C-alpha positions as CSV (number, residue, x, y, z in Angstrom):
1,M,134.2,-143.8,-13.5
2,P,136.7,-142.0,-15.7
3,V,136.2,-142.2,-19.5
4,P,139.3,-143.5,-21.3
5,C,140.8,-141.0,-23.6
6,D,142.5,-141.6,-26.9
7,C,145.6,-139.4,-26.3
8,N,146.5,-139.5,-30.0
9,R,143.4,-137.4,-30.7
10,L,144.4,-134.6,-28.4
11,P,145.5,-131.5,-30.4
12,L,148.6,-130.9,-28.3
13,G,150.6,-127.9,-29.6
14,L,148.2,-127.4,-32.6
15,S,146.6,-124.0,-33.2
16,D,145.0,-124.4,-36.6
17,F,141.3,-124.7,-36.0
18,T,140.5,-126.1,-39.5
19,D,143.2,-128.9,-39.1
20,I,141.8,-129.9,-35.7
21,R,138.3,-130.2,-37.0
22,E,139.2,-132.0,-40.3
23,S,141.5,-134.4,-38.4
24,D,138.7,-135.5,-36.1
25,M,140.7,-134.4,-33.0
26,I,139.1,-133.7,-29.7
27,Y,137.8,-130.2,-29.6
28,V,135.9,-128.7,-26.6
29,D,133.1,-126.6,-28.1
30,K,133.4,-123.1,-26.7
31,T,131.9,-121.4,-29.7
32,E,128.9,-120.0,-27.9
33,F,131.5,-117.9,-26.0
34,L,133.2,-117.1,-29.3
35,A,130.0,-115.7,-30.8
36,K,129.8,-113.3,-27.8
37,I,133.4,-112.2,-28.4
38,A,132.9,-111.8,-32.2
39,T,129.8,-109.6,-31.8
40,R,131.3,-107.2,-29.3
41,R,132.2,-103.7,-30.6
42,T,134.8,-103.0,-28.0
43,P,138.5,-104.1,-27.9
44,I,139.3,-107.4,-26.1
45,F,142.6,-108.1,-24.3
46,L,143.5,-111.8,-24.2
47,S,145.6,-112.3,-21.2
48,R,146.2,-116.0,-20.6
49,P,149.3,-118.0,-19.6
50,R,151.6,-119.7,-22.1
51,R,150.1,-122.7,-23.9
52,F,146.6,-121.8,-22.9
53,G,145.0,-121.7,-26.3
54,K,145.3,-118.0,-27.3
55,S,146.6,-118.9,-30.8
56,L,143.8,-121.5,-31.3
57,L,141.2,-118.9,-30.2
58,V,142.5,-116.3,-32.7
59,D,142.7,-118.9,-35.5
60,T,139.1,-120.0,-34.7
61,L,138.0,-116.3,-35.0
62,R,140.0,-116.1,-38.3
63,S,138.2,-119.2,-39.7
64,L,134.8,-117.8,-38.6
65,F,135.3,-114.4,-40.2
66,E,137.1,-115.7,-43.3
67,S,135.1,-118.8,-44.1
68,G,131.9,-118.3,-42.2
69,L,130.3,-121.5,-40.8
70,E,132.2,-123.8,-43.1
71,D,134.3,-125.5,-40.3
72,F,131.7,-125.1,-37.6
73,H,129.0,-127.7,-38.4
74,G,127.6,-129.3,-35.3
75,L,129.1,-126.7,-32.9
76,D,127.1,-124.2,-30.9
77,I,127.9,-121.3,-33.1
78,D,126.3,-123.0,-36.1
79,K,122.9,-122.0,-34.6
80,L,124.1,-118.5,-33.4
81,W,126.1,-117.0,-36.2
82,H,124.3,-115.2,-39.0
83,D,127.0,-112.8,-40.2
84,K,128.9,-112.8,-43.5
85,T,132.5,-113.4,-44.2
86,Y,135.3,-110.7,-44.3
87,P,138.8,-110.4,-45.5
88,V,141.2,-111.3,-42.6
89,I,144.7,-110.0,-42.1
90,C,146.9,-112.1,-39.8
91,I,150.1,-110.8,-38.3
92,D,152.5,-113.2,-36.5
93,F,154.4,-111.2,-34.0
94,S,156.5,-114.2,-32.9
95,S,158.6,-113.8,-36.0
96,M,159.4,-110.3,-35.0
97,A,160.6,-111.0,-31.4
98,D,164.2,-109.9,-31.9
99,T,163.7,-106.9,-34.0
100,S,163.9,-103.2,-33.2
101,P,160.7,-101.1,-33.0
102,E,161.4,-99.6,-36.4
103,D,162.0,-103.0,-38.0
104,M,158.8,-104.2,-36.4
105,K,156.8,-101.3,-37.9
106,I,158.3,-102.2,-41.4
107,S,157.5,-105.9,-40.9
108,I,153.9,-105.2,-39.9
109,A,153.4,-102.8,-42.8
110,D,154.9,-105.3,-45.2
111,D,152.6,-108.1,-43.9
112,I,149.5,-105.9,-44.3
113,I,150.4,-104.9,-47.8
114,E,151.2,-108.4,-48.9
115,Q,148.0,-109.9,-47.5
116,F,145.9,-107.0,-48.9
117,D,147.5,-107.5,-52.3
118,A,146.8,-111.3,-52.1
119,Y,143.1,-110.6,-51.2
120,R,142.7,-108.0,-53.9
121,S,144.2,-110.5,-56.4
122,E,141.8,-113.3,-55.3
123,E,138.9,-110.9,-55.5
124,H,139.9,-109.8,-59.0
125,T,140.3,-113.5,-60.1
126,S,136.8,-114.4,-58.7
127,E,135.3,-111.4,-60.5
128,L,136.8,-112.4,-63.8
129,Q,135.7,-116.0,-63.3
130,S,132.1,-115.0,-62.7
131,R,131.8,-113.1,-66.0
């Protein structure tokens, strides 16, 4: 017999892992697979159709590397992950869809510099607060 589903708890169109977990939305735990991806030392090409969860997967990886297991309590990866956290740089290519290759290079460089400066500023602030 089918189990009734509360459709309001489905994270349709959402790709922010932390929001989905904090909002008690339905989340299918694929984090065992995520641990395998995260520990690979070779490039990974994500080729999936539109609306197939690529952005959510990338955001889940971001959360794992940036915050560690903070958002993963009760999921498979909670038992599998023993690594530390890392600074994460996110580049949103969707905002660069209608730009020339040269403008795209500039946008990517600007994004990296901006995020690196923000991380360096946070690191400096944390260092001062710990004194």
